[in-house]
MIKEPA-991322 format. One line per 10 residues: number of its first residue (from 1); their letters; for each residue x, y, z of C-alpha. Coordinates in nm, 4 decimals. Layout:
BEGIN
NUM> A> X:Y:Z  ...
This chain:
BEGIN
1> MILPMATFAN> 0.5754:0.6612:0.4136  0.4027:0.9972:0.4749  0.0285:0.9856:0.4191  -0.2114:1.2626:0.3105  -0.3521:1.4458:0.6128  -0.7116:1.3539:0.5300  -0.6336:0.9829:0.5666  -0.5123:0.9845:0.9265  -0.7079:0.7930:1.1841  -0.8285:1.0124:1.4686
11> EAMVRALLES> -0.6979:1.0255:1.8231  -0.9627:0.7848:1.9503  -0.8409:0.5131:1.7126  -0.4757:0.5703:1.8038  -0.5672:0.5469:2.1730  -0.7598:0.2262:2.1043  -0.4500:0.0762:1.9399  -0.2195:0.1723:2.2278  -0.4669:0.0458:2.4879  -0.5030:-0.2812:2.2976
21> LDRECSSYCV> -0.1243:-0.3294:2.2942  -0.1077:-0.2490:2.6648  -0.3844:-0.4972:2.7413  -0.3039:-0.7824:2.5048  0.0779:-0.7811:2.4944  0.3111:-0.8710:2.7788  0.5063:-0.5544:2.6942  0.5510:-0.3077:2.4096  0.7024:0.0319:2.3330  0.6540:0.2876:2.0555
31> LGGYEDLPGA> 0.9958:0.3227:1.8940  0.9726:0.6636:1.7281  0.7462:0.9466:1.6222  0.5691:0.9398:1.9567  0.5974:1.3111:2.0430  0.2492:1.3950:1.9108  0.0796:1.0677:2.0088  -0.1925:0.9831:2.0791  -0.2944:1.2576:1.8412  -0.3579:1.1652:1.4784
41> ARSDIDFMVG> -0.0671:0.9521:1.3547  0.0969:1.1346:1.0658  0.2795:0.8233:0.9448  0.3291:0.4618:1.0491  0.3235:0.3886:1.4224  0.6478:0.1949:1.4779  0.6458:-0.0220:1.7886  0.8293:-0.3213:1.9338  0.6831:-0.6255:2.1076  0.8215:-0.9557:2.2301
51> RQDFERLPQI> 0.8565:-1.2457:1.9865  0.5503:-1.4340:2.1137  0.3343:-1.1213:2.1031  0.4606:-1.0501:1.7505  0.3158:-1.3849:1.6361  -0.0195:-1.2966:1.7979  -0.0520:-0.9499:1.6453  -0.2813:-1.0535:1.3553  -0.5422:-1.1763:1.6047  -0.4938:-0.8707:1.8279
61> LSSLARKTKF> -0.5331:-0.6236:1.5401  -0.8236:-0.8174:1.3892  -1.0075:-0.7964:1.7211  -0.9268:-0.4247:1.7456  -1.0602:-0.3686:1.3933  -1.3930:-0.5352:1.4746  -1.4385:-0.3359:1.7941  -1.3638:-0.0020:1.6262  -1.5502:-0.0783:1.2993  -1.2268:-0.0636:1.1041
71> RLVRNLEHEI> -1.1065:-0.3253:0.8582  -0.7719:-0.5056:0.8681  -0.6749:-0.4679:0.5022  -0.3007:-0.5320:0.4726  -0.0042:-0.7137:0.6224  0.3305:-0.6263:0.4651  0.6289:-0.8251:0.5947  0.9177:-0.5903:0.5189  1.1600:-0.7828:0.7428  1.1542:-1.1347:0.8849
81> TACCYALAQS> 1.0799:-0.9814:1.2251  0.8723:-0.6814:1.1142  0.5317:-0.6381:0.9583  0.3383:-0.3250:0.8648  -0.0395:-0.3575:0.8929  -0.3129:-0.1315:0.7622  -0.6529:-0.0736:0.9217  -0.9094:0.1276:0.7301  -1.2563:0.2715:0.7761  -1.4757:0.4107:0.4971
91> QPGQVLFLHP> -1.6314:0.7511:0.5525  -1.8132:0.9815:0.3082  -1.5535:1.1375:0.0825  -1.2519:0.9743:0.2470  -1.1054:0.6597:0.3987  -0.9331:0.6762:0.7379  -0.6161:0.4670:0.7653  -0.4046:0.3540:1.0576  -0.0685:0.1854:0.9885  0.0745:-0.0060:1.2870
101> DACSDYRRAN> 0.4313:-0.1145:1.1993  0.5415:-0.3849:1.4418  0.8717:-0.5584:1.5021  1.0267:-0.7953:1.7528  1.3972:-0.7752:1.6669  1.4729:-0.4405:1.5044  1.6397:-0.5215:1.1726  1.7584:-0.3168:0.8791  1.9915:-0.4023:0.5895  1.9958:-0.7709:0.6917
111> RTWLRPEAVL> 2.1372:-0.6911:1.0339  1.9809:-0.7151:1.3800  2.0390:-0.3903:1.5709  1.8071:-0.4068:1.8734  1.6512:-0.7041:2.0480  1.3191:-0.6843:2.2332  1.4405:-0.8442:2.5584  1.6807:-0.5576:2.6304  1.4737:-0.2727:2.4859  1.1486:-0.3702:2.6574
121> ARRRRHRNGF> 1.3275:-0.4235:2.9890  1.4492:-0.0598:2.9799  1.1284:0.0988:2.8494  0.9664:0.3969:3.0236  0.6268:0.5615:3.0424  0.5564:0.8586:2.8202  0.3796:1.1497:2.9860  0.0696:1.0645:2.7784  0.0460:0.7175:2.9264  0.1971:0.4786:2.6710
131> WIPAATDAFL> 0.5350:0.3050:2.6680  0.8450:0.4347:2.4878  1.2084:0.3117:2.4827  1.4856:0.4440:2.7013  1.6527:0.7526:2.5559  1.9617:0.5525:2.4502  1.7542:0.2927:2.2657  1.5361:0.5599:2.1040  1.8456:0.7492:1.9861  2.0154:0.4372:1.8548
141> YYFIKRIEKL> 1.6983:0.3235:1.6733  1.6552:0.6602:1.5023  2.0257:0.7090:1.4264  2.0603:0.3679:1.2590  1.7394:0.4259:1.0649  1.8539:0.7627:0.9267  2.2086:0.6482:0.8444  2.0849:0.3297:0.6774  1.8532:0.5440:0.4642  2.1388:0.7913:0.3983
151> SVEEQHAQQL> 1.9021:1.0723:0.4926  1.9528:1.3147:0.7829  1.7377:1.6173:0.7115  1.6712:1.9123:0.9409  1.3747:1.7553:1.1192  1.5743:1.4347:1.1691  1.8717:1.6297:1.3067  1.6555:1.8076:1.5640  1.5070:1.4784:1.6787  1.8485:1.3106:1.7067
161> SRLFSEDRQG> 1.9917:1.5986:1.9102  1.6909:1.5994:2.1427  1.7180:1.2256:2.2083  2.0956:1.2492:2.2605  2.0525:1.5290:2.5137  1.8321:1.3056:2.7299  2.1219:1.0657:2.8009  2.4525:1.1833:2.6551  2.6632:0.9277:2.8384  2.4419:0.6317:2.7497
171> CTKALMRRLT> 2.4140:0.7333:2.3832  2.7906:0.7815:2.3560  2.8573:0.4329:2.4987  2.6055:0.2820:2.2549  2.7786:0.4534:1.9624  3.1217:0.3323:2.0772  3.0070:-0.0270:2.0412  2.9119:0.0341:1.6770  3.1504:0.2982:1.5385  3.5187:0.3881:1.5498
181> PVSVELVVQA> 3.6322:0.6524:1.8034  3.6753:0.9102:1.5261  3.3207:0.8540:1.4001  3.1806:0.8596:1.7529  3.3434:1.1965:1.8152  3.1951:1.3303:1.4897  2.8428:1.2178:1.5831  2.8719:1.3457:1.9416  2.9843:1.6888:1.8196  2.6943:1.6979:1.5737
191> ANSENWQPVT> 2.4455:1.6055:1.8455  2.5772:1.8647:2.0902  2.5974:2.1442:1.8341  2.2763:2.0429:1.6537  2.4721:2.0738:1.3292  2.4469:1.7380:1.1528  2.5830:1.8534:0.8187  2.9264:1.6898:0.8784  2.7484:1.3604:0.9537  2.5334:1.3909:0.6432
201> EVSLELRKEL> 2.8426:1.4355:0.4283  2.9922:1.1057:0.5474  2.6675:0.9118:0.5932  2.7691:0.6518:0.3327  3.0963:0.5820:0.5165  2.9104:0.5641:0.8492  2.6634:0.3178:0.6983  2.9469:0.0921:0.5825  3.1064:0.1188:0.9256  2.7859:0.0247:1.1043
211> LSRAPADSLK> 2.7323:-0.2749:0.8784  3.0894:-0.3979:0.9150  3.0658:-0.3950:1.2952  2.7189:-0.5519:1.3213  2.6941:-0.9321:1.3605  2.6299:-1.1075:1.0288  2.3129:-1.3111:0.9851  2.3244:-1.6829:1.0561  2.2380:-1.9362:0.7858  1.9012:-1.9906:0.9553
221> TKYAELKRIM> 1.8255:-1.6191:0.9401  1.9361:-1.5969:0.5763  1.7065:-1.8883:0.4906  1.4156:-1.7162:0.6680  1.4884:-1.3974:0.4716  1.4861:-1.5933:0.1436  1.1492:-1.7443:0.2370  1.0136:-1.3967:0.3117  1.1227:-1.2656:-0.0283  0.9717:-1.5658:-0.2054
231> KRAIQPTGLC> 0.6466:-1.5197:-0.0154  0.6328:-1.1538:-0.1190  0.6728:-1.2643:-0.4817  0.4108:-1.5410:-0.4614  0.1641:-1.3398:-0.2539  0.2168:-0.9766:-0.3602  0.0797:-0.7192:-0.1200  -0.0067:-0.4840:-0.4040  -0.3402:-0.4784:-0.5811  -0.4578:-0.4504:-0.9406
241> VAVIGPDTSS> -0.7987:-0.2852:-0.9876  -0.9734:-0.2161:-1.3170  -1.2560:0.0370:-1.3426  -1.4359:-0.0373:-1.6681  -1.7164:0.1323:-1.8556  -1.7603:0.4111:-2.1114  -1.4788:0.6660:-2.1314  -1.6550:0.9769:-2.0036  -1.5500:1.2771:-1.8015  -1.7598:1.1480:-1.5088
251> KSTVVEQYLS> -1.5781:0.8148:-1.5065  -1.2400:0.9867:-1.5059  -1.3539:1.1977:-1.2092  -1.4695:0.8854:-1.0238  -1.1353:0.7136:-1.0839  -0.9446:1.0194:-0.9615  -1.1550:1.0525:-0.6458  -1.1408:0.6771:-0.5814  -0.7626:0.6741:-0.6143  -0.7211:0.9624:-0.3699
261> EIAPACTKTA> -0.9299:0.7759:-0.1121  -0.7785:0.4293:-0.1435  -0.4118:0.5090:-0.2207  -0.2773:0.4621:0.1383  -0.3901:0.0964:0.1289  -0.0625:0.0288:-0.0546  0.2850:0.1796:-0.0478  0.2740:0.3289:-0.3990  0.0258:0.3866:-0.6813  0.0447:0.3427:-1.0577
271> CFHLRPCLFG> -0.2242:0.4319:-1.3119  -0.2784:0.2883:-1.6596  -0.5364:0.3643:-1.9223  -0.6974:0.0574:-2.0794  -0.3864:-0.1645:-2.1138  -0.0398:-0.2238:-1.9624  0.1134:-0.0470:-2.2623  0.4239:-0.2660:-2.2580  0.5020:-0.1517:-2.6108  0.5090:0.2171:-2.5238
281> DPTKQKIDAG> 0.5016:0.4730:-2.2462  0.1828:0.4447:-2.0336  0.2185:0.8064:-1.9223  0.1820:0.9202:-2.2824  -0.1222:0.7054:-2.3516  -0.4097:0.9383:-2.4338  -0.7726:0.8618:-2.3597  -0.9634:0.8135:-2.6795  -1.2758:1.0256:-2.6940  -1.4604:0.7405:-2.8643
291> PRGHQPRGIL> -1.4359:0.7033:-3.2429  -1.8051:0.6342:-3.2887  -1.8203:0.8217:-3.6160  -1.5623:0.5950:-3.7786  -1.6330:0.2763:-3.9677  -1.5473:-0.0518:-3.7912  -1.2225:-0.2157:-3.8942  -1.2283:-0.5103:-4.1313  -1.1847:-0.8674:-4.0108  -0.8090:-0.8773:-4.0775
301> ASTGKLLFLW> -0.7426:-0.5439:-3.9090  -0.9685:-0.6359:-3.6163  -0.7951:-0.9721:-3.5758  -0.4579:-0.8010:-3.5776  -0.5781:-0.5518:-3.3155  -0.7080:-0.8323:-3.0932  -0.3799:-1.0235:-3.1145  -0.1882:-0.7046:-3.0334  -0.4072:-0.6443:-2.7266  -0.3680:-1.0063:-2.6165
311> SDYLLGYYLR> 0.0118:-0.9878:-2.6328  0.0156:-0.6525:-2.4513  -0.2076:-0.7750:-2.1692  -0.0290:-1.1092:-2.1324  0.3311:-0.9876:-2.1471  0.2558:-0.6510:-1.9907  0.0976:-0.8108:-1.6852  0.3923:-1.0348:-1.6024  0.6663:-0.7914:-1.7035  0.5182:-0.4640:-1.5770
321> IYPLKARSTL> 0.2073:-0.5091:-1.3587  0.3037:-0.8102:-1.1451  0.6426:-0.6631:-1.0419  0.4570:-0.3489:-0.9306  0.2195:-0.5599:-0.7211  0.5165:-0.7406:-0.5653  0.6460:-0.3990:-0.4554  0.3151:-0.3282:-0.2791  0.1820:-0.0943:-0.5476  -0.1834:-0.0148:-0.6053
331> VVFDGYYYDL> -0.2272:-0.0486:-0.9820  -0.5464:0.1125:-1.1155  -0.6616:0.0654:-1.4739  -0.8978:0.3260:-1.6136  -1.0581:0.0762:-1.8494  -0.9560:-0.2789:-1.9401  -0.9932:-0.5315:-2.2178  -1.3532:-0.6037:-2.1160  -1.4508:-0.2555:-2.2329  -1.4179:-0.3951:-2.5837
341> LIDPFRFRFE> -1.6850:-0.6553:-2.5050  -1.9125:-0.3993:-2.3392  -1.8788:-0.1322:-2.6077  -1.7145:-0.2755:-2.9244  -1.8103:0.0234:-3.1419  -1.5876:0.2538:-2.9369  -1.2957:0.0350:-3.0451  -1.4121:0.0231:-3.4099  -1.4567:-0.3495:-3.3609  -1.7378:-0.5591:-3.5082
351> KPRWLARLIS> -1.6105:-0.9135:-3.5642  -1.4868:-1.1818:-3.5121  -1.6744:-1.1733:-3.1803  -1.5763:-1.5321:-3.0951  -1.2073:-1.4379:-3.1003  -1.2687:-1.1364:-2.8751  -1.4445:-1.3611:-2.6204  -1.1700:-1.6242:-2.6449  -0.8966:-1.3699:-2.5777  -1.0894:-1.2373:-2.2779
361> ALIPLPDLIL> -1.0431:-1.5819:-2.1206  -0.6700:-1.5885:-2.1986  -0.5564:-1.2574:-2.0505  -0.4575:-1.2138:-1.6830  -0.7420:-1.0911:-1.4662  -0.7184:-0.7899:-1.2352  -0.7693:-0.8694:-0.8679  -1.0870:-0.6616:-0.8678  -1.3051:-0.5237:-1.1471  -1.5346:-0.2320:-1.0640
371> IPNAPDDAHQ> -1.8141:-0.1604:-1.3109  -2.0075:0.1648:-1.2593  -2.3479:0.0665:-1.3945  -2.5787:0.3485:-1.5138  -2.9043:0.2136:-1.6599  -3.0263:0.5611:-1.7525  -2.8861:0.8985:-1.8554  -2.7626:0.9854:-1.5078  -2.4082:1.0266:-1.6336  -2.4652:1.0907:-2.0012
381> DKRHGVTVGD> -2.1629:1.2586:-2.1634  -2.2592:1.4146:-2.4966  -1.9022:1.5125:-2.5769  -1.8164:1.1478:-2.6262  -2.1222:1.0621:-2.8301  -2.2687:0.8304:-2.5637  -2.6469:0.8182:-2.5786  -2.9131:0.7020:-2.3356  -2.9651:0.3937:-2.5474  -2.5962:0.3139:-2.5213
391> FASQAKVNRL> -2.6168:0.3200:-2.1436  -2.9232:0.0962:-2.1404  -2.7635:-0.1684:-2.3609  -2.4320:-0.1492:-2.1790  -2.6080:-0.2016:-1.8449  -2.7346:-0.5372:-1.9712  -2.3889:-0.6352:-2.0919  -2.2424:-0.5295:-1.7577  -2.4733:-0.7676:-1.5722  -2.3899:-1.0530:-1.8074
401> LVDSAGLRKK> -2.0208:-0.9806:-1.7593  -2.0492:-0.9861:-1.3790  -2.2444:-1.3132:-1.3902  -1.9982:-1.4844:-1.6246  -1.8090:-1.7800:-1.4790  -1.4665:-1.6234:-1.5251  -1.5445:-1.2934:-1.3493  -1.8088:-1.3932:-1.0963  -1.5783:-1.3549:-0.7937  -1.3860:-1.0535:-0.9203
411> AVLIDAARSL> -1.6349:-0.8172:-1.0872  -1.8633:-0.5879:-0.8850  -2.1434:-0.3688:-1.0172  -2.1466:-0.0161:-0.8745  -2.4700:0.1832:-0.8870  -2.3687:0.4850:-1.0951  -2.7100:0.6549:-1.0782  -2.5812:0.8616:-0.7841  -2.3413:1.1460:-0.7258  -1.9844:1.0942:-0.8418
421> EAVADECADQ> -1.8644:1.1163:-0.4816  -2.1008:0.8357:-0.3765  -1.9823:0.6173:-0.6659  -1.6173:0.6740:-0.5705  -1.6984:0.5969:-0.2057  -1.8558:0.2631:-0.2993  -1.5622:0.1765:-0.5232  -1.3328:0.2402:-0.2265  -1.5546:0.0395:0.0083  -1.5637:-0.2584:-0.2289
431> TLAYLERRTA> -1.1853:-0.2448:-0.2565  -1.1461:-0.2443:0.1217  -1.3853:-0.5395:0.1482  -1.1728:-0.7346:-0.0998  -0.8503:-0.6478:0.0840  -1.0073:-0.7466:0.4158  -1.1026:-1.0903:0.2804  -0.7584:-1.1402:0.1280  -0.5785:-1.0378:0.4472  -0.7956:-1.2637:0.6628
441> KRLHLSRKPR> -0.7204:-1.5573:0.4340  -0.3453:-1.4945:0.4299  -0.3250:-1.4507:0.8075  -0.5503:-1.7537:0.8725  -0.7837:-1.5500:1.0850  -1.0593:-1.7685:1.2228  -1.3427:-1.5176:1.2001  -1.4648:-1.4102:0.8587  -1.4343:-1.0377:0.7838  -1.7435:-0.8241:0.7320
């Protein structure tokens, strides 16, 4: 996962992480991508620790976060022996992220390739003061990773050749234990010539060969893997956020800025306008400019519209939104059903109000609802026909909505009488605060987050 440059934590934070691992763990080593460290980490920091230290990492990283004024906002178990964490710090106009990706046994494709006892026993000091694996282990780790992903691009080829050149004999012996002699010769020639094109062309065959020669998982390991998958489904690491309020150009700008700041908190992002749009393509959903000049629909048409929205939100959440969350996706709604309660005239809705309120209690809730609240004309948008009076009345409805029993723990009012950048920053900060609380609860951390 390559992150935008503006989101990288600085060198001081990377150093703090490495020093914390050196101090708190019996041993560790950075598995790959360490050439530029401890400069700003341009992707995840992959490292290996012993099994006991792996179990203690939540407490170690939580303590590090408090000392550095970061927040521990995510733990993503992508293997039974590997977990990617996210630490974040809000700053004006951006959020800094650090992604430590830890493992004990190195596993991919349901196979164990490297074990910490052997790797950590052979580790060596990098010239910049932190621990890295022996050249053979570093080569084998990177080679298996690239072949399993079926991707050996130019930058990968250069790295593989460099690692191989550090210990040609050791790397060749390691390959001979995992590949046939013909395949070993092909890889060795590629490494020596720095031409990995022949390897790329047969990467699928090499992947099958590696898997066939690796020890199969035991029943105990398979059961642990099943539990991990079930846990990911029950406790998705993704997040669903709804930003509600009048559809104005300023709100769209806030959502765009907010998304750019908070996106690295999850693996992927997905944006929806107003509803899941199960019965259509969400990418083709156009933002309505606000049909305030039109007459409200009649009772029958309004009832039909409400039932349509209810079915879309209910089915769309479980068939489209929840699977995205399970795949660690940040789902952002620009608007949600509650906009109808805040501003019914924009939806040409007048009654039955009781049915609209009933349906609001029957649809799945987002994890977090952000409500930019402008009690004056600070963000008046004349193109959409929104008046100062509209903002004043909507501000009252916003407060009632936040105080309602169903949304009290999920909805947050954001002071919108500020610059758009400041509003987006607070939206991001509130999201990080929610993720910090959720992560602390899931990891059973004793101390409450900020």
